[in-house]
N, C-alpha and C positions, 0 to 999 in steps of 0.2 A: 521565458514563460512557456508553459506547455500549450500545444495546439489543442483544439477540440478533440482531434483523433487521439492524441496522447492521453488526454484526460479520460476518454472513453475506454481506452486500453487498461488504464489503471483501475477504473471502476469495475470492469469485468474480471480482472485478475483478483481483485479483492473479493468480488461476489462469488467467484468459484470456491473460495475458502469459506465464505460466510453462509453458504446455502444450508449446510448441516446445522449451524448455529441458529438459523432462521426456521428450522424444522421444515425446510422445503427439500424433498429428496432430490439428490443430484441426478438420479436415473430418470426422474420425471422431466427435469429441465433438459436433459440430453435427448430424450425422446421428442420433446416439443421442438427443440432446435433442429435435430436431424430431419424430422418430418417436414418442417417448414422449409428448410433448405432444399430438400428433394422436390418440394412443390415449386420453388423458384426455378429449378433446373427444368422440370417437366413443362412448365408453362412457357419457358423461353425456347427450349431446344427440342421439345416433342419426344418421340419414342423411336425405337429401332436404332439406337446409337450403341457404339462400343466404347466403354468407359473404364478407365483405371483409377481406382481410389487408393491413395497412399496414406496409411494410418500410422500415427506415432503412438507413444506409450501412455499419453495422458488423456484427458477428457476431450481434447480436440480430435484425437483418434476415435474416441467413442462416438462423437458426432458423425464422423465418416462412416462408421459401421452402421449407424442408424440410417444414414442417407442411402447406403448400399441396399439395405433391406427394402426400402421404398422404390428406389430407382430401378432395381433389377426386375421389377414386375413387367416392365415394358422395354427394357434395354438389356444388353449383355454387359455384365459388370465383373471385372477382376479386382479383387481387394488384395493389396499388397500390405502385409504386416511388416512395417519397417523395423519395429521393435515391439516386443510383447507388451501387452497392457500392464500398467502399474496402478491403475485405479479400479476400484470395485465395479463402478458403473461401466467403464470401458470394457473390462473383462467380461461382464455379463452380456454386453451387446455383441462381442465377438463370438461368445458361446452360442448365442441365438442363431447367428449366421451358420456356424458349424452344424448345429442341430438341424437347421433348415435343409442343408445339403444332404445330411445323413438320411433324413426322411425321404427326400426325393430319390436318392439312390436305392433305398430299401423298397420304394414303391415302383422302381423302374421308370421313373419320370426323368425327362431331360431337365437341365437347369441352366438358367442364364447367369448363374453366380459361381465364381471360383475364388478360393482363398489361397494366396500364394505367399511364400516366405520371401522376404527381400534379402537374398543372399549374394548380392553382386549386381551386375548390370542386368537390365531388363532384356528379355528375349527380343532381339531385333526383328524377328519375324512377326511379332505381334503389332497389329495396326490399331490405333485407337483414335476415336473422334475427339475425346475429351480426357484430360488429365485433371484429377481433383486432389489438391494438396490438403490433407487433414493430419499433418505431422505434428505441428506445435501450436499454431495460432498465436495468441498473445503471450504464450509462455515460452517463446523461443529465447535462447541465449546465444550470443555470438562470441567468438567464432563457433560455427557448428562442428560438433565432434562426429566421429563415425558411429554408426553407418549413415547418419543423417546427411552429411555432406555429399557422400556418393549418391544417395537417393535423389537429392535435389539436382545434382549434376545430370543424372540419368533422365530425370523427369523433364528437364529443360531441353534435352536433346531430342525428345520425341516430337514428331511433327503432328501436334494435336492442339486444340484449343485448351487453354489452361484456366482453371478455377481454383480459388483458395477458400477454405473454410475458416471463418473468423478473421484471419489475417494471414497473408502469405508468409511461409517460412522464409527466412532471409535468403536472398538470391533467387528465389523461385519467381518466375516471370508470369504472374497471373494477370489475366485480362478482366476477370470478374472476381468479386469477393462477396461471400455470403457471411455476414456477421451475426453472432448471437446477441440479441437483446439491445445492443447499441452499435452504431456504425464505428468501426475501428480503422477504416480506410475510406478515402474519398470515393464516393459513388457506390459504396457497399449497399447491398440489399440487406435489410435487417429482419432477422427471424425472431418472432415472439416466442420466448421460452416459458411464458406463463407466470412470471413473477410480477406482482403488482409493483409499480414504480415506487410506492411509498416504502416498501420493505427494503429497497436499495439504499435508503437513507440511514438505515440502522448500522451502527459501527459494530464490528465483530472481530473475531480472531484473524480474519484475512487482512485487516488493516495493519496488524503487527507483522504478519508473515511476509507481506509485500515489501517491507522496508529493505533498503540497501544494507546488507549485513557485512561483517568483517570477512575479507577475502583471505584464503589460506596463504596466498603468496604476497601479502601486503607487508609493508615496512612501517617502522615507527613514524607516527604522525599522519599516515595515509587514511586512517579511519576516524579522523576528526580531531580538531583542535578547538577547544571551547574556552571562551573568556566569560567569567562570572563576576559581575560587579554587584556586590550585595553586602548585607550586614550593617549594623549600626550599634549605637550605644545601648539601645533597648532590646532590639530583636536580633541578638547575635546568633541565635540558633538557626535562624532562617537560612543563612548562608551555608552553614554546615550541612543542613539537610539537602539543599539544592546540589551542593558539591558531591555528596555521597551518592545521591540518586544518579548523577550523570556519569560518575567514574567507571562503572562497568561497560559503558557503551561508547566511550571515546578514548583516544590514545593519550591526549594531554589536556589537563585542565589548568587554566591560568586564573588567578583570583586577585581581585583588588577590593579593598575597603578603606574606610577613613583611617588616617594615621593615628587618630585618637583612640581607635578601637584596638588597643594593643593586646588585650586579653584574647579577643577573637583571633587576631593575627597569629598569636603564639600557638593557639590550639590548631589552627589550620596548617601551620608550618610543620606540625607533627605528622600530617598526612603526606607520606612520601610522594604520592602521585601528583600532588598539587604544587604549582609554582606560584608563589606570592609575589606580587608586583607593586611598586610604588606608582604614583600617578604618571610620572614621565615614562616609566617602563610600559605602563598600560597603554598609553598613547602610541608608543613605538611598536607594540606587538599586534595592533589591529590588522595590519597588512598581512599577517601570517595566519590569523585564525579563520575558522569557517563560520562561526556563529558567536553571538554575544547575548548573554542573559543579564538584564538590568532590572533591579527592583527589590528582590526579597529582603525584607528587614532593613532597608536603607533609611537613614535619617531624613527628615523633611526640613531642610533649611536652604538658605540661599546659596551657600557654598557647594553643597551636595548637588543642588539643581544645576548650577553652572557647570560642574564637572560632568554630570550625567549628560547634559545637552551636548557638551563638547565631544564626548565619546560616541554618542549616537549619530551626530553629524558626520564624524569621520568614518564610522562604520557604514553609513548609507553611501557616502561618497565612494567607498571601495566595494560596494555591492555585497556587504556581509549580511547574513541573516540575523535578524534582531528579534528577541523575545522580551516583551515588557510584562512585568508581573508586580503585584502588590503595591509597594510604595511608588512604583513608576507612574501609577495613575494620578498621583499628586505632584510628581516632579515634572511631568510632561502634559501637554495639551493635545487636543484632538488633531491639530495640524501636524503633530509629530508622529502620528500613528501610521502614516502611509508606508506601505511595504513591510510592516512589522506584524508579528503574531502577538496578540494581546490575550492574556489569560485571566480576566476578571471574574469574581463571583458576582451574583446578582446585584448586591449592593454597590460594588465598585462599578459595575456596568452602568447602573442608573446615575451614579454620581458623576461619572466621566462623560457619558453621552447625553444625560438629561432625560432619558426615557426608560421604560421598563424593558427588561431583558428577555422578551418573548422571542421565539424562533424567528418570527417575521422581522422583528426589530434588529435582531443580531445580523441577519442577512442584509437588511437595509443599511445599517451602519458600516458593515464590511464594504458594501458597494460605494457608499458615500465618501468613505475615508480611505478607500483603496488598501484595505488591510485584511488580515485574517483574524477572526475572533473565536476564542474558545471560552464560552460563557459557562462557568461551573454552576451546577445546581442539582436538584433532584433528578432531572433529566438534563444532561449536558448538551449544549448546542455548539457545533463548530461550523463556521461558514467563511467562505471566501467570496461570497455573493453569487457566484455561478454554481456553487455546490453548497448544500447545507446537509449536515449529517447529525444524527442524534445518538447519544450513548445512554443506555438504560441500566448499566451494570453497577452503579454505585450502591453504597449502603451507609447507614448512619455512623459507622465507625470512621468514615472518611471525612466527617465534619470536624475532626480534631485539628487544632492549630498545628501547622507544620506539614500537613498532607498536601496543601497547595504548593508549598515550596518544593516538595518532592516532585510533584507533577511538573512544575516549571523546569526543574533540572532535567527531567526526562524529555520534555519538549525540546529543550535546547540541545541536548546530546543527539537526539535523532535528527534535528535540523542540520547538523554538521554535514550529513551526507544525503539528506532528503529534503523535499520542499516543505514549506511551513505547514500547509494544510494537511498533508499526509502525516507529518510528524505529530501534529496535534491530535489527529484521530488515533494514531498508534499509541501515543503516550497516555491518553485518557483511558483507552481500553485496557492497557497493561496495568496502569495504576489501580483501576477499579477491579480488575480481575484478581490482582494480588490481594486486594482488600477482601474480595469474595472468598478467596482461599482461607484467609485468616478468620473470617466470620465463622467458618465451619468449626474451627478449633476454639476460638476465644469469644464467640459472639461479637459484640462491638467493643469488648474490653482489650483491644490491641493498641499498641503504641506506634509511633513513627519508626522506631528502631525495628519493630517487628516487620513493618511494611518494607523498609529498606532491605531487610534480609530476605523477604519473600519475593521481591520483584525479579531478581535474576532467575529464580526457580520457575516462576510463572512464565517468564520470557522464553525459557528453554522449551517448555511445553508447547508454546504457541508457534515457534519457528521450526520445529521438527517436522 
């Protein structure tokens, strides 16, 4: 389970991507963060200090540039550009610092500010009272590549008090942390960046971008093994839609349905990426999979219920991620929901839990039954009780039969390498965003096949 700090890191990494979607300018958030962090420093450490700020290529570096602009008014500040800015807001704030120095030079004024390239070790003759790490923050990846590893090594060798912006770059030995918007480390001071807390509940493109994606050096099976237990005599298409939705995002899909459902099994076997299993094989494969989706289109009878309960019990025993959808809400009871992701529409939610599916009730049921719930509706609600997020991107074309099966397949595929809450947020946004793209061309007259074709295209736009 994630710690509170881990959850806050995820929240802010998502928010960094969602700011533009929320019509909240990144440069405004950066200004608010940097100014607030500079205030923390001045209040605690006063003036007349010699400070080195090391800035990375992203928005964390931009926060460092803003801090430098405020701190240098009463302190001597050297800004080390560890890597050139790669974001518009960060680049703008470095440009402001350069222009500030140019004006002072032109006017013949002395300056407390210097901008230095990080081209090796730091000049050993320079003595600093404070080192401020603004290289990566929550966006760090390990192991560190160059020049970042050398920069951190050099920073650690300096005999100065060490402060990190947002979150220490891996291996940097910070004694103080100034975090933007939410605490990302124990004891961190939190800078208000001006975003109303309610806006942080809105799901956006950052929820997809933040997912664990396929690594270039990975091997077969390392990017997800998914078991789908679905389909029945009546709703045979549900299984096919869930399978097709999941296939682009996992390495292996295993499928099980009732033996009587021969026509469905024949059609599924034609999909080369899918491995069809009998009941004995299904039980045997659970130890190897990452996640299991149970429910789309399944028959509601005693035999199916017995089999489904056996599968879910074994999956829980082996700590597998479980997604319950559609028929699962008639095959299982509330006591089976613990640890699972449930994806009911409003009617299924009311039937299963006995109350209306308001945002408040979704969070209440998630807490009461220790589960994650994605309640589908005009406004989708996702909650794990500690976090509740809302999706506003749906349209009337997504009310068609089968779109929920596609969503369930996406949730399950993402869950193979991500936690259930994050998977649900990403899946609902991707599914609805793809529907939004189709709306531009077809209005609401698009089909599930259109949606399946559009989803990988929309995904590519969101993760670049």
